[in-house]
C-alpha angles and dihedrals in degrees: 000000000000091000091050092051091050092052091049091053092048091050092051093048093054092054094054128063120304096233116151094235092058092044089052089051090049091049090049089050091049090048093048092054094076090047090054090048092051089055092057109107116202121202111266111247116225110251103223093330096138091047091048091049091051092047092047091051092048092048090050092050091048091052098043104035097073089055092052093048092049093048094051091046093051094045095048125075120267108259092215091054090047091050091051093050091049089052091052090046091055091049091050092049090052092050090051091059093041096053091043093054094044090049092053090047093052092046087055088050091057093050096043095044092046093053094042096049093046091049091050092047096048092045090051090050090050092049092049090053093048091047090055092061095040131078138206128014096340089058092050091049092050092046094051093045090050092050092048092049092049091051092050090047090052093052094046092047091051091054095043093048089050097054097031100209093202090056091046089053092050091051091054092046089054091047091051092051094047093047089050089051090051091047091055091048093053091048089051091052091050093047105045107007137076101235122211135189088267090064089052092052092047093050092048091051091050094050092051092045090055091049090054093045096051110027121186102211120087096196134058095048093288096116118099113256108258097198109037123171092245134017112249126184115262113255118203102154132081124246114291109260131203110265128229119259116254093209127253102345098153112223090346092220094306130122137162092265093054092047090051091049092051092051090053092049090052090053091051092049092052098043100038116017105032094037092049095052092045088053093049091045090053090053093048091047092052092048091048091051091052093049094044090057098039098055098057090040091056094047090047092052089046089053090053091048092048091053090053096048108127094023111141094224102037103020097116097047092041092058092049091048094047097048101035093040091054093047093049091046089056092050092049092047092049092048093048102042101020089049089042095223090171090056091052091051091051091046092055090047091051093048090052088052091052091056092044090054089052091050093051093046093052094044091048090057094045094049091055106094094189103082091200090065094053127089112264106279098224094047092045093051090051091050092051090050092051094047090051095042094244136123120236092259091049090049091053091046090054091050090050092049091049091050090056102037101029113192091355093072108138101216138063121244094232123066094180101071 
């Protein structure tokens, strides 16, 4: 643009007069043009600025990106641990359905076998009575049929009393409930927790402990003994393990007052709740033993009496034994299996196990000297209160009463059952 302006000025000066003054002005103008050009300031172009910025950004990303990746990797759950927990969760869900179905099946066994045995026994007693007032071949047929039915009822009662279908059904109901509880705990860990390999090990141990506590097979010695010498609390949990430290958590919700309250609650659980349910379980077990023996004995005596119906020397007593024995056997069988005495015995045993688990859980926390490895004190106190059906104030009142009265405390720790 400066060169064009200079050419235009020279062209205009040549078309006008050639006076020296105008030429001087033109020369001055032509001389001033370079001065004006020298005063033009052009923007300074960046020398490699864009390249330097790109390189700097790339260098920064290269330096910072590994830190970000490592941080995200450390903060997020381990995918292998998650996969293992999901595998355990699927197995637990399958066991829930399996124990539920088996429990319903064994409950049906109890109902059907009870009805069938009572029907056979009463039919045999009726036949024995009819045979006593009949004569000839019809009496012989009725007598033999009654004897055969009594023998069959005796064998069936012996088997049913051995396996106790009502108790088997209660075992499967307990197993279903406990597996559902475990399923919910695993889902909670997956949802809100940061699971570790320790959680996987703990869940595996709990699944296997439940399998041992509530076996499905009836043969091969796997079935729970229905008539033990002594009633022991049911145990469906693995041995309490030392927990991982959660870092520096201070007192972790614990204080000397809470520890003292938990010790008093453990003493009440041992002296009152667990002891009471073991005592009731012992009574139910002894009653079940008596009924389990009495039923087959009565049907066996009735079978002998039925076989002797019509005998000249023992005919009168034989009829009484056959008819009355069959009637009493039906009453005993109905009371034992209709009243589900075996189920009641298992329920008491399971309740005693529930209190034993609470005792071990509390004592395990109290034995741990590192407060960071304990469960949070406030949360743990709330859990204990919920499991016993008490509010926090009621739980503390119970601990205070136990501290004053000791073993003479006049109330049970649990208000649920």
